[in-house]
LUMBAMI-174561 format. One line per 10 residues: number of its first residue (from 1); their letters; for each residue x, z, y of C-alpha. Coordinates in nm, 4 decimals, decimal comma, padded with zeros to 6 digits. Layout:
LUMBAMI-174561
NUM	a	X:Z:Y | ...
***
This chain:
LUMBAMI-174561
1	mrtwtdtapg	-05,1148:-09,0822:15,7067 | -04,8019:-09,3317:15,8226 | -05,0141:-09,5502:16,0231 | -04,8150:-09,5050:16,3463 | -04,4882:-09,5641:16,4578 | -04,2004:-09,4074:16,6725 | -04,3358:-09,6495:16,9636 | -04,7098:-09,5488:16,9115 | -04,7129:-09,2138:16,7572 | -05,0963:-09,1724:16,8668
11	lgdtevvarw	-05,2036:-09,4444:16,6122 | -05,4561:-09,3438:16,3317 | -05,8230:-09,1986:16,3297 | -05,8117:-08,8272:16,3251 | -06,1878:-08,8505:16,2531 | -06,1025:-08,9418:15,8797 | -05,9155:-08,6360:15,8158 | -06,1877:-08,4072:16,0134 | -06,4580:-08,5632:15,7547 | -06,2024:-08,4941:15,4657
21	asrvaddeda	-06,1468:-08,1488:15,5697 | -06,5670:-08,1027:15,5795 | -06,5737:-08,2578:15,2396 | -06,2923:-08,0059:15,0997 | -06,4986:-07,7469:15,2329 | -06,8268:-07,8262:15,0962 | -06,6279:-07,9008:14,7507 | -06,4997:-07,5296:14,7857 | -06,8827:-07,4053:14,8190 | -06,9820:-07,6210:14,5197
31	gagivsalgg	-06,6940:-07,4812:14,3311 | -06,7584:-07,1067:14,4040 | -07,1142:-07,1797:14,2336 | -06,9730:-07,3372:13,9201 | -06,7367:-07,0561:13,8614 | -07,0216:-06,8238:13,9017 | -07,2225:-07,0253:13,6502 | -06,9558:-07,0185:13,4090 | -06,9049:-06,6400:13,4571 | -07,2580:-06,5819:13,3902
41	alaaqpsywt	-07,2355:-06,8162:13,1012 | -06,9527:-06,6104:12,9497 | -07,1303:-06,3013:12,9945 | -07,4355:-06,4063:12,8236 | -07,2770:-06,4876:12,5082 | -07,4826:-06,3398:12,2372 | -07,2877:-06,0794:12,0478 | -07,4132:-06,1799:11,7106 | -07,2510:-06,5282:11,7806 | -06,8858:-06,5056:11,6271
51	gagaaawaat	-06,6515:-06,7039:11,4396 | -06,4146:-07,0111:11,5395 | -06,7073:-07,2026:11,7062 | -06,7909:-06,8944:11,9205 | -06,4068:-06,8337:12,0452 | -06,3608:-07,2145:12,1092 | -06,6760:-07,2258:12,3038 | -06,5535:-06,9213:12,4814 | -06,1862:-07,0495:12,5396 | -06,2866:-07,3675:12,6884
61	ldterdgiqa	-06,5166:-07,2079:12,9436 | -06,2496:-06,9553:13,0444 | -06,0086:-07,2519:13,0728 | -06,2251:-07,4501:13,3095 | -06,3241:-07,1731:13,5032 | -05,9413:-07,0874:13,5786 | -05,8770:-07,4495:13,6517 | -06,1639:-07,4612:13,9015 | -06,0533:-07,1072:14,0829 | -05,6904:-07,2526:14,1009
71	llraagpass	-05,8540:-07,5677:14,2820 | -06,0602:-07,3302:14,4992 | -05,7551:-07,1632:14,5982 | -05,5782:-07,4635:14,7228 | -05,9159:-07,6207:14,8843 | -05,9341:-07,3319:15,1629 | -05,5664:-07,3733:15,2941 | -05,6091:-07,7706:15,2448 | -05,9093:-07,7822:15,4483 | -05,7651:-07,5457:15,7321
81	aarayaaavd	-05,4554:-07,7446:15,7436 | -05,6535:-08,0965:15,7945 | -05,8369:-07,9237:16,0609 | -05,5159:-07,8011:16,2423 | -05,3609:-08,1739:16,1787 | -05,6478:-08,3413:16,3497 | -05,6301:-08,1135:16,6515 | -05,2443:-08,1845:16,6711 | -05,2894:-08,5447:16,6473 | -05,5366:-08,5878:16,9072
91	giqreaatqi	-05,3128:-08,4102:17,1711 | -05,0443:-08,6552:17,0702 | -05,2591:-08,9717:17,1035 | -05,3603:-08,8341:17,4770 | -05,0055:-08,7914:17,5807 | -04,8723:-09,1307:17,3979 | -05,1393:-09,3191:17,5728 | -05,0014:-09,2063:17,9300 | -04,6215:-09,2622:17,8078 | -04,7354:-09,6329:17,6655
101	rlldeaqhtv	-04,9006:-09,7061:17,9950 | -04,5421:-09,5791:18,2010 | -04,3293:-09,7553:17,9599 | -04,5578:-10,1009:18,0101 | -04,5233:-10,0718:18,3773 | -04,1322:-09,9943:18,3938 | -04,0847:-10,2686:18,1533 | -04,2880:-10,5129:18,3778 | -04,0831:-10,3792:18,6835 | -03,7306:-10,4499:18,4990
111	srsyldsvds	-03,8442:-10,7887:18,4008 | -03,9401:-10,8836:18,7495 | -03,5924:-10,7275:18,8920 | -03,4109:-10,9819:18,6983 | -03,6058:-11,2931:18,8543 | -03,3954:-11,4934:19,0910 | -03,5374:-11,6021:19,3979 | -03,7068:-11,9803:19,3984 | -03,6445:-12,0873:19,7657 | -03,3479:-11,9539:19,8389
121	pptesqvrrr	-03,0672:-11,6989:19,7388 | -03,1799:-11,3589:19,7549 | -03,0735:-11,1400:20,0814 | -02,8444:-10,8706:20,0617 | -03,1713:-10,6128:20,1129 | -03,3514:-10,8099:19,8603 | -03,0514:-10,7568:19,6389 | -03,0319:-10,3680:19,6897 | -03,4352:-10,3165:19,6756 | -03,3964:-10,4835:19,3407
131	erdhadaatq	-03,1130:-10,2708:19,2085 | -03,3188:-09,9797:19,3476 | -03,6412:-10,0865:19,1715 | -03,4281:-10,1438:18,8562 | -03,2741:-09,7929:18,8544 | -03,6042:-09,6437:18,9032 | -03,7847:-09,8460:18,6364 | -03,4425:-09,7760:18,3935 | -03,5030:-09,4061:18,4640 | -03,8702:-09,4235:18,3802
141	ltsarsalgr	-03,8077:-09,6419:18,0839 | -03,5829:-09,3745:17,9364 | -03,7896:-09,1046:18,0271 | -04,1000:-09,2604:17,8642 | -03,8871:-09,3751:17,5467 | -03,7754:-09,0008:17,5300 | -04,1297:-08,8596:17,5520 | -04,2381:-09,0854:17,2775 | -03,9632:-09,0095:17,0585 | -04,0830:-08,6415:17,1053
151	ladqrraadd	-04,4186:-08,7245:17,0367 | -04,2975:-08,9132:16,7470 | -04,0746:-08,6152:16,6149 | -04,4011:-08,3938:16,6875 | -04,6506:-08,6505:16,4859 | -04,3788:-08,6351:16,1779 | -04,3781:-08,2461:16,1829 | -04,7246:-08,2450:16,1851 | -04,7434:-08,4905:15,8912 | -04,5113:-08,3097:15,6998
161	alvasvtgsl	-04,6806:-07,9656:15,7523 | -05,0030:-08,1222:15,6555 | -04,8510:-08,2498:15,3282 | -04,6731:-07,8980:15,2808 | -04,9900:-07,7195:15,3460 | -05,2061:-07,9169:15,0896 | -04,9336:-07,9786:14,8066 | -04,8119:-07,5846:14,8562 | -05,1472:-07,4602:14,8119 | -05,1857:-07,6381:14,4732
171	psswpaeraa	-05,0992:-07,4221:14,1655 | -04,7494:-07,3896:14,0889 | -04,7888:-07,5140:13,7294 | -04,9273:-07,8599:13,8845 | -04,6666:-08,1073:13,7517 | -04,5017:-08,3341:14,0177 | -04,5871:-08,6361:13,7741 | -04,9558:-08,5927:13,8064 | -04,8878:-08,6425:14,1818 | -04,6960:-08,9483:14,1007
181	flafgiahpe	-04,9482:-09,0951:13,8757 | -05,2151:-09,0251:14,1404 | -04,9949:-09,2330:14,3619 | -05,1693:-09,5465:14,1952 | -05,5036:-09,3932:14,0971 | -05,4475:-09,2439:13,7261 | -05,5763:-08,8738:13,7212 | -05,5324:-08,8044:13,3871 | -05,2134:-08,9615:13,2637 | -05,2297:-08,7472:12,9427
191	rlsaaeidhr	-05,5181:-08,9698:12,8009 | -05,3099:-09,2839:12,8422 | -05,1412:-09,4498:12,5733 | -04,7575:-09,5321:12,6084 | -04,8540:-09,9095:12,6562 | -05,0929:-09,8397:12,9002 | -04,8613:-09,6411:13,1199 | -04,5988:-09,9040:13,0766 | -04,8698:-10,1433:13,1965 | -04,9389:-09,9204:13,4906
201	vddfletlda	-04,5794:-09,8537:13,5743 | -04,5136:-10,2407:13,5780 | -04,7984:-10,2601:13,8342 | -04,6232:-09,9865:14,0376 | -04,2972:-10,1891:14,0301 | -04,4764:-10,5085:14,1276 | -04,6063:-10,3215:14,4562 | -04,2453:-10,1768:14,5216 | -04,1332:-10,5194:14,4888 | -04,3572:-10,6775:14,7800
211	rgrsytaaea	-04,0883:-10,7704:15,0309 | -04,1613:-10,6680:15,3902 | -04,3790:-10,3869:15,3550 | -04,3333:-10,0019:15,4757 | -04,3256:-09,7364:15,1838 | -04,4532:-09,4157:15,1426 | -04,2940:-09,0482:15,0036 | -04,5497:-09,0481:14,7225 | -04,4252:-09,4030:14,5984 | -04,0507:-09,2829:14,6430
221	sallvfaqrg	-04,1304:-08,9705:14,4488 | -04,3206:-09,1538:14,1760 | -04,0171:-09,3731:14,1305 | -03,8144:-09,0700:14,0536 | -04,0837:-08,9144:13,8460 | -04,1221:-09,2318:13,6262 | -03,7154:-09,2490:13,5927 | -03,7094:-08,8599:13,4844 | -03,9579:-08,9258:13,2576 | -03,7601:-09,2072:13,1084
231	elspervlal	-03,9682:-09,5005:13,2046 | -03,7420:-09,6741:13,4316 | -03,3561:-09,6853:13,3653 | -03,1098:-09,5605:13,6142 | -02,9883:-09,9144:13,6662 | -03,3268:-10,0181:13,7770 | -03,3855:-09,7457:13,9971 | -03,0631:-09,8318:14,1732 | -03,1477:-10,2023:14,1821 | -03,4928:-10,1002:14,3453
241	ltahptlark	-03,3293:-09,8691:14,6054 | -03,0405:-10,0915:14,6818 | -03,2945:-10,4072:14,7536 | -03,5282:-10,1854:14,9601 | -03,3188:-09,9561:15,1935 | -03,6479:-09,8561:15,3554 | -03,7561:-09,7215:15,0321 | -03,4417:-09,5640:14,9614 | -03,4612:-09,3720:15,3068 | -03,8017:-09,2662:15,1874
251	lsavdpavva	-03,6231:-09,0288:14,9601 | -03,5827:-08,7777:15,2217 | -03,9229:-08,7011:15,2347 | -03,9640:-08,6594:14,8327 | -03,9869:-08,2880:14,7297 | -03,6378:-08,1694:14,6729 | -03,7573:-08,0109:14,3504 | -03,8706:-08,3746:14,2350 | -03,5246:-08,5086:14,3458 | -03,3493:-08,2380:14,1444
261	ewwrglddpa	-03,5119:-08,2907:13,8396 | -03,4304:-08,6949:13,8601 | -03,0792:-08,5971:13,9588 | -03,0273:-08,3569:13,6874 | -03,1264:-08,6132:13,4397 | -02,8821:-08,8352:13,5163 | -02,6012:-08,5595:13,4221 | -02,3799:-08,6804:13,1358 | -02,5260:-08,5240:12,8333 | -02,1785:-08,5384:12,6396
271	apdtaspshs	-02,0082:-08,2908:12,8826 | -01,9159:-07,9972:12,6715 | -02,0005:-07,7519:12,9628 | -02,3210:-07,7484:13,0751 | -02,3263:-07,5525:13,3800 | -02,0814:-07,7770:13,5303 | -02,1729:-08,1442:13,3730 | -01,9282:-08,4382:13,4289 | -02,0596:-08,6936:13,6633 | -02,2246:-08,9885:13,4764
281	aaqlklvkal	-02,1747:-09,3523:13,5613 | -02,5327:-09,3719:13,7047 | -02,4921:-09,0964:13,9525 | -02,1266:-09,2391:14,0456 | -02,2719:-09,5915:14,0888 | -02,5530:-09,4468:14,3315 | -02,3178:-09,2441:14,5393 | -02,1279:-09,5787:14,5901 | -02,4270:-09,7792:14,6712 | -02,6359:-09,5377:14,8909
291	pevlgnldgv	-02,3970:-09,2930:15,0509 | -02,5972:-09,2582:15,3968 | -02,9038:-09,1791:15,1734 | -02,7390:-08,9376:14,9106 | -02,5450:-08,7524:15,1485 | -02,8361:-08,5395:15,3096 | -03,0689:-08,5527:15,0105 | -03,1853:-08,2339:14,9330 | -03,1788:-08,1778:14,5712 | -02,8775:-08,3922:14,4916
301	aywardqanq	-02,5694:-08,1906:14,3579 | -02,3202:-08,1002:14,6085 | -02,0444:-08,2871:14,4680 | -02,2189:-08,6332:14,5324 | -02,3462:-08,5294:14,8483 | -01,9544:-08,4789:14,9313 | -01,8533:-08,7660:14,7990 | -02,1276:-08,9621:14,9739 | -02,0579:-08,8033:15,3075 | -01,6889:-08,8391:15,3238
311	atltarldwt	-01,7704:-09,2233:15,2559 | -02,0144:-09,2355:15,5488 | -01,7906:-09,0080:15,7706 | -01,4982:-09,2716:15,7085 | -01,6949:-09,5626:15,7759 | -01,8621:-09,4302:16,0801 | -01,5082:-09,3137:16,2393 | -01,4045:-09,6842:16,1582 | -01,6901:-09,8379:16,3105 | -01,6616:-09,5944:16,6432
321	kaeiarmeae	-01,2858:-09,6768:16,6960 | -01,3524:-10,0470:16,6964 | -01,6636:-10,0297:16,9320 | -01,4427:-09,7905:17,1750 | -01,1632:-10,0801:17,1532 | -01,4135:-10,3357:17,1948 | -01,5762:-10,2077:17,5280 | -01,2635:-10,1114:17,6500 | -01,1506:-10,4786:17,5987 | -01,4505:-10,6164:17,7697
331	gapygsylms	-01,4178:-10,3717:18,0604 | -01,6925:-10,2111:18,2637 | -01,9756:-10,4487:18,3813 | -02,0754:-10,5208:18,7431 | -02,3749:-10,3115:18,9378 | -02,3938:-09,9152:18,9613 | -02,6646:-09,8994:18,6920 | -02,5009:-10,0943:18,4172 | -02,1587:-09,9269:18,5056 | -02,3153:-09,5817:18,4699
341	qyirrldelr	-02,4836:-09,6736:18,1244 | -02,1551:-09,8454:18,0099 | -01,9668:-09,4975:18,1124 | -02,2210:-09,3204:17,9337 | -02,2210:-09,5209:17,6198 | -01,8231:-09,4855:17,6206 | -01,8254:-09,1186:17,6844 | -02,1068:-09,0808:17,3847 | -01,8557:-09,2907:17,1442 | -01,5492:-09,0806:17,2361
351	vdkascedvi	-01,7481:-08,7579:17,1218 | -01,8365:-08,9177:16,8112 | -01,4735:-09,0190:16,7486 | -01,3367:-08,6632:16,8168 | -01,6339:-08,5103:16,6165 | -01,5293:-08,7432:16,2800 | -01,1594:-08,6542:16,3481 | -01,2404:-08,3061:16,3465 | -01,4477:-08,2951:16,0619 | -01,1870:-08,4668:15,8633
361	gaiemgessg	-00,9272:-08,2281:16,0026 | -01,1100:-07,9531:15,8844 | -01,1710:-08,0951:15,5266 | -00,7948:-08,1780:15,4975 | -00,6802:-07,8416:15,5990 | -00,8552:-07,7257:15,2904 | -00,7164:-07,9884:15,0598 | -00,3541:-07,9053:15,2052 | -00,3733:-07,5405:15,0821 | -00,4283:-07,6919:14,7304
371	sitrqlisfs	-00,6748:-07,4605:14,5484 | -01,0132:-07,4001:14,7332 | -01,2556:-07,6781:14,7192 | -01,4069:-07,8070:15,0311 | -01,7356:-08,0180:15,0511 | -01,8772:-08,1770:15,3354 | -02,2499:-08,1046:15,2312 | -02,3991:-08,2808:15,5160 | -02,3044:-08,5126:15,7592 | -02,6010:-08,6605:15,9864
381	rdspplgavs	-02,6535:-08,9733:16,2098 | -02,6904:-08,7904:16,5488 | -02,4579:-08,8216:16,8027 | -02,2502:-08,5986:16,7879 | -02,3171:-08,5676:16,4239 | -02,4345:-08,2347:16,2753 | -02,2982:-08,1018:15,9446 | -02,1651:-07,8582:15,6947 | -01,8659:-07,7663:15,5247 | -01,8467:-07,5391:15,2251
391	igdldtasnv	-01,5670:-07,3593:15,1420 | -01,5644:-07,3134:14,7845 | -01,7687:-07,5364:14,5166 | -02,1501:-07,4845:14,6064 | -02,2427:-07,6266:14,2708 | -02,1283:-07,3477:14,0871 | -02,0780:-07,0546:14,3145 | -02,2633:-06,7504:14,2541 | -02,2636:-06,5885:14,5796 | -02,3050:-06,8494:14,8885
401	tymvpgmgss	-02,2982:-06,7184:15,2594 | -02,4357:-06,9736:15,5139 | -02,2559:-06,8979:15,8467 | -02,4602:-06,9941:16,1652 | -02,2934:-07,0522:16,4994 | -02,3998:-07,0011:16,8660 | -02,4091:-07,1916:17,1765 | -02,1509:-07,4650:17,2620 | -02,1170:-07,5253:16,8645 | -02,0585:-07,8699:16,7765
411	tkymsgwvgp	-01,8894:-08,0715:16,4865 | -01,6465:-08,1767:16,7670 | -01,5042:-07,8442:16,7092 | -01,5842:-07,8110:16,3420 | -01,2541:-07,6604:16,2838 | -01,2950:-07,4157:16,5098 | -01,5924:-07,3015:16,2732 | -01,4516:-07,3437:15,9326 | -01,1691:-07,1430:16,0389 | -01,3778:-06,8231:16,0889
421	aqnlydkqsn	-01,5517:-06,9337:15,7498 | -01,2395:-06,9346:15,5604 | -01,1362:-06,5928:15,6991 | -01,4587:-06,4590:15,5531 | -01,4016:-06,6569:15,2191 | -01,0480:-06,4983:15,1789 | -01,2231:-06,1556:15,2446 | -01,4569:-06,1978:15,0025 | -01,2094:-06,3307:14,7580 | -01,0272:-05,9580:14,7963
431	lmgqgnhavv	-01,3209:-05,7885:14,7329 | -01,4834:-05,9803:14,4390 | -01,2143:-06,2210:14,3034 | -01,1323:-06,5818:14,3618 | -01,3285:-06,8860:14,2619 | -01,6976:-06,7463:14,2317 | -01,8208:-06,7670:14,5511 | -01,8585:-07,0197:14,8442 | -01,8946:-06,9771:15,2413 | -02,0642:-07,2399:15,4494
441	awigytsppl	-01,9700:-07,3434:15,7974 | -02,3030:-07,4743:15,9019 | -02,3452:-07,6893:16,2305 | -02,6822:-07,8176:16,1279 | -02,8738:-07,7824:16,4547 | -02,7846:-07,8862:16,8236 | -02,6954:-07,5644:17,0007 | -02,7341:-07,5039:17,3384 | -02,4479:-07,5799:17,5654 | -02,2347:-07,3463:17,7298
451	pslgnpdlgv	-02,3894:-07,3273:18,0989 | -02,1599:-07,4611:18,3564 | -02,1917:-07,5897:18,7405 | -02,1528:-07,9677:18,5745 | -02,4453:-07,8706:18,3153 | -02,6551:-07,6072:18,4291 | -02,8610:-07,6053:18,0877 | -02,9902:-07,2293:18,0484 | -03,1337:-07,3072:17,6713 | -02,9386:-07,0312:17,5473
461	llggyaedga	-03,1867:-06,7974:17,7127 | -03,4813:-07,0019:17,5838 | -03,6270:-07,0284:17,2381 | -03,6301:-07,4225:17,1734 | -03,3003:-07,4698:17,0239 | -03,3590:-07,1868:16,8267 | -03,6907:-07,3031:16,6883 | -03,5623:-07,6512:16,5782 | -03,2386:-07,4888:16,4084 | -03,4364:-07,2327:16,2306
471	qrliadlsal	-03,6542:-07,5192:16,0448 | -03,3473:-07,6935:15,9848 | -03,1965:-07,3971:15,8299 | -03,4863:-07,3347:15,6333 | -03,4855:-07,6661:15,4709 | -03,0712:-07,6338:15,3775 | -03,1481:-07,3011:15,2289 | -03,4576:-07,3888:15,0485 | -03,2503:-07,7073:14,9024 | -02,9674:-07,4698:14,7810
481	tttrrdtlta	-03,2178:-07,2435:14,5835 | -03,3925:-07,5320:14,4433 | -03,0805:-07,7660:14,3463 | -02,9229:-07,4610:14,2047 | -03,2281:-07,3435:14,0380 | -03,1549:-07,0159:13,8639 | -02,7904:-06,9962:13,8688 | -02,7517:-06,8773:14,2240 | -02,6793:-06,4661:14,2099 | -02,6775:-06,4199:14,5858
491	lnvvghsygt	-02,7516:-06,5828:14,9299 | -02,6379:-06,4261:15,2273 | -02,6840:-06,5386:15,5732 | -02,4374:-06,4281:15,8911 | -02,5347:-06,5401:16,2506 | -02,2990:-06,5037:16,5271 | -02,4243:-06,4760:16,9104 | -02,7204:-06,7329:16,9357 | -02,6846:-06,8024:16,5832 | -02,8173:-06,4656:16,5133
501	tvasralaea	-03,1457:-06,5798:16,7209 | -03,1717:-06,8963:16,4999 | -03,0883:-06,7183:16,1670 | -03,3216:-06,4060:16,2260 | -03,6246:-06,6602:16,3454 | -03,5504:-06,8792:15,9981 | -03,5480:-06,5622:15,7881 | -03,8903:-06,4095:15,9692 | -04,0506:-06,7353:15,8942 | -03,9798:-06,8232:15,5301
511	dlgvasfvsv	-03,8801:-06,5866:15,2362 | -03,5959:-06,7461:15,0841 | -03,4386:-06,4896:14,8632 | -03,1848:-06,3836:15,1087 | -02,9775:-06,0719:14,9644 | -02,8213:-06,0115:15,3104 | -02,8605:-06,1114:15,6786 | -02,5503:-06,0019:15,9225 | -02,6263:-06,0165:16,3014 | -02,2918:-06,0372:16,4751
521	asagierwip	-02,2693:-06,0057:16,8443 | -02,6335:-06,0983:16,8868 | -02,7372:-06,2759:17,1898 | -03,1059:-06,1308:17,0740 | -03,3724:-06,1636:16,8314 | -03,7209:-06,2911:16,9360 | -03,9541:-06,0038:17,0376 | -04,2189:-06,1323:16,7615 | -03,9854:-06,0233:16,5338 | -04,0373:-05,6394:16,6099
531	nvnaihathv	-03,8051:-05,4922:16,3252 | -03,6222:-05,5792:16,0294 | -03,9417:-05,5442:15,8288 | -04,0303:-05,8652:15,9568 | -03,7066:-06,0407:15,8386 | -03,7151:-06,1570:15,4556 | -03,3823:-06,0120:15,3421 | -03,2832:-05,7235:15,1095 | -03,0426:-05,5873:15,3713 | -03,0280:-05,6295:15,7434
541	yaeqakdvll	-02,6917:-05,5567:15,8938 | -02,5547:-05,5654:16,2733 | -02,2574:-05,5314:16,4293 | -02,1680:-05,5754:16,7812 | -01,8431:-05,4809:16,9971 | -01,8378:-05,2418:17,2778 | -02,0463:-05,3565:17,5489 | -01,8847:-05,3192:17,8863 | -02,0368:-05,3365:18,2151 | -01,8022:-05,5885:18,4297
551	vgvgdntary	-01,4688:-05,4549:18,3259 | -01,3328:-05,3099:18,0229 | -01,2258:-05,4233:17,6958 | -01,4957:-05,5261:17,4539 | -01,7641:-05,7770:17,4465 | -02,0063:-05,8288:17,7640 | -02,1361:-06,1991:17,6671 | -02,3833:-06,1061:17,4093 | -02,5136:-05,8110:17,6597 | -02,5896:-06,0645:17,9251
561	grlfsgradp	-02,7542:-06,3233:17,6600 | -03,0112:-06,0377:17,5531 | -03,0602:-05,9182:17,9195 | -03,1279:-06,2473:18,0674 | -03,3259:-06,3821:17,7791 | -03,5461:-06,0802:17,7359 | -03,4792:-06,0603:17,3522 | -03,4334:-05,7593:17,1657 | -03,0983:-05,5956:17,0660 | -03,0776:-05,5455:16,6823
571	mqddfgaerm	-02,8246:-05,2562:16,7579 | -03,1126:-05,0360:16,8723 | -03,2471:-04,7881:16,6623 | -03,5649:-04,8769:16,6464 | -03,5034:-05,2160:16,5132 | -03,3895:-05,0633:16,1883 | -03,0703:-05,2655:16,1129 | -02,7859:-05,0956:15,8928 | -02,5597:-05,0933:16,1785 | -02,1741:-05,1687:16,1481
581	nadgvsgdre	-01,8822:-05,0824:16,3396 | -01,6545:-05,3472:16,5200 | -01,4505:-05,1686:16,7721 | -01,1689:-05,0859:16,4970 | -00,9634:-04,7667:16,3742 | -00,7116:-04,6258:16,6099 | -00,3903:-04,6403:16,5213 | -00,4620:-04,8859:16,2061 | -00,3116:-05,2459:16,2528 | -00,5170:-05,3791:15,9621
591	rqgvnthsat	-00,8496:-05,2571:16,1404 | -00,8367:-05,3771:16,4841 | -01,1034:-05,3502:16,7195 | -01,3109:-05,6599:16,8642 | -01,2567:-05,7167:17,2246 | -01,4030:-06,0720:17,3126 | -01,7273:-06,2243:17,2197 | -01,5451:-06,5245:17,0172 | -01,5423:-06,5841:16,6620 | -01,1706:-06,5532:16,6476
601	rdlehpeefg	-00,9035:-06,5416:16,8852 | -00,7452:-06,7964:17,1144 | -00,4083:-06,8816:17,0271 | -00,3224:-06,8476:17,3901 | -00,4472:-06,4754:17,3907 | -00,2999:-06,3016:17,0787 | -00,3850:-05,9718:17,1937 | -00,7544:-06,0865:17,1638 | -00,9703:-05,9993:16,8725 | -01,2850:-06,1992:16,7548
611	yfdkktesld	-01,5413:-06,1066:16,5024 | -01,4125:-06,3279:16,2172 | -01,0452:-06,2709:16,2921 | -00,8304:-06,1339:15,9808 | -00,6987:-05,7718:16,0058 | -01,0147:-05,6487:16,2052 | -01,2813:-05,3875:16,0990 | -01,5124:-05,6334:16,2089 | -01,4231:-05,9030:15,9472 | -01,4167:-05,6143:15,6852
621	niglattgrg	-01,7497:-05,4981:15,7058 | -01,8879:-05,8407:15,7071 | -01,6983:-05,9159:15,3754 | -01,8682:-05,6199:15,2289 | -02,2083:-05,6645:15,3510 | -02,2064:-06,0333:15,1927 | -02,0829:-05,9047:14,8578 | -02,3235:-05,6374:14,7694 | -02,0949:-05,3650:14,8947 | -02,2401:-05,2983:15,2324
631	deasryttpp	-02,2797:-04,9414:15,1518 | -01,9116:-04,9021:15,1914 | -01,8937:-05,0621:15,5385 | -01,8016:-04,8419:15,8021 | -02,1096:-04,7102:16,0366 | -02,1478:-04,7817:16,3671 | -02,0529:-04,4995:16,6451 | -02,1346:-04,4690:16,9980 | -01,7973:-04,5945:17,1795 | -01,6366:-04,3640:17,4436
641	ltpfeeglln	-01,7417:-04,5090:17,8219 | -01,4614:-04,6810:18,0037 | -01,3136:-04,5531:18,2985 | -01,5231:-04,8133:18,5059 | -01,8186:-04,6677:18,3498 | -01,7316:-04,3094:18,3980 | -01,6525:-04,3614:18,7638 | -02,0282:-04,5151:18,7979 | -02,1579:-04,1977:18,5847 | -01,9602:-03,9360:18,8318
651	sngnpgvag	-02,0704:-04,1083:19,1245 | -02,4405:-04,2237:19,0404 | -02,5209:-04,0138:18,7275 | -02,6000:-04,2976:18,5393 | -02,3559:-04,5228:18,3572 | -02,6187:-04,8126:18,3580 | -02,5123:-04,9096:17,9941 | -02,6989:-04,8799:17,6839 | -02,5279:-04,6773:17,4085
***
């Protein structure tokens, strides 16, 4: 499928896919006839034919029938997915053609705007006109490139969806190595001798060694499968991946289950504790050689991802500092357009620098405590980078909680999200003991910004950010369960504010085996998620500090998020969540009530208490919900009206607020 590029996302012939879908549908019909015939043959076996021969004949027919039925179950979804893919690509092709035309026009204008006058120096009006034309063309260039980038993301998503649908519909017993052998035309590897397999693997490696070519996910997957089978040494794999960076980057498209199996195969077999194997020399070499690849590679153990990401983080910070210093030394260029681009780029670099420094600070803050492992389990190349910090060892923790933040979150303020995660980790430690759990401060999606006069982005009221965040969260949670296999006892998800919109969407779209989902100060649940039955979690909890109207002690920010977005309130009776209290216990200084929308208090306002602050009823309840003790959490009670609300009630007969 990868005949297209990021600058030409519409390339490819969708007719090929459509014809394939039709052939699969025809094969499905033919297969149904074969199954029926085999069933008839089995039913017609004469009663007097008994013994080993009869039993073997019946067993063979039964096995063949089961195999064909398994393929039939795959054929329907595969055919439907292929038709959907062809339709999606048709739309991408039409829009891409328009954007490429606009891009060409803008590039032509830019090239002309730099030409000097041949006969005489340009006049002042000509210079101004050229600058204006250049600025307009530059804007059009940016817009067209952005649109093509968006279309490339859509094409990539369509490719991935087709592959996932086809492979996901195959029988679960279908081995990954079968797919790997199919990458170079072998349908029945079990019929080949060891010598023949060695010969085919050699041929495969020769194709990988061909310089200057692109690689496919199937080839990257085959490489890992052959390595796991013992037909390629770790040293040979490392040499290939190091020599071919484009092949190494393709590992991100490999099924995490294949990656995990390969990575586990590299563990040191001499390690005494199989639950926590020591790191092998091959693994350490891979981490050192390919940190940007392994740091975010789903299926790789989290200790390795941590080491790789910290190396990438340090290198990125060093490079960013050097680039800022270079730009500041050179100074701003002349011309309004170039000046604006210079300022934009410098601001972007400064945000990246601040993000890197804050992530480092968040990790070092844990190291200074001396007892709790902190792992940088993801760190992206975005600007600013996305990332996630685990408090606790994610390779061994039996109880894992992912915390999803709301609007305005960024790795520039990573420590501001790691702090609440640490508070929850400490609360869980009090409830279940030290060292057997982990809390992940996850900033794995681009959140909607805080709306302001300078940036009137109202994305927090829309679903675009949540849709992207949900897919990223699904991928990360799926990777965790795949990497850990059967050693993870409980997986929990906690969302705050817009993070509840993201997390609920993820858990409605995918069944990830989540034990508890906790909605905290929700900015609203999408209306297409009608109640807790649509969310794949054993328990769904919700808590919200008292809604206040205009004035009073409580949290009205979440209320406005729900009101203006039109999303549902998970605290409503008909949603069905197990509602917990967050308003505190009167007179109990260890169970304070929440009186702000924030996760934790601002040090300048010690009288405020956020949802994850220590000594709050809210944090107590979240801790109970995420350790399997949600039945012990204090239940929600309707708070009393504020004096302002009572005044409205007395004057109008209606307080105007929901209970």
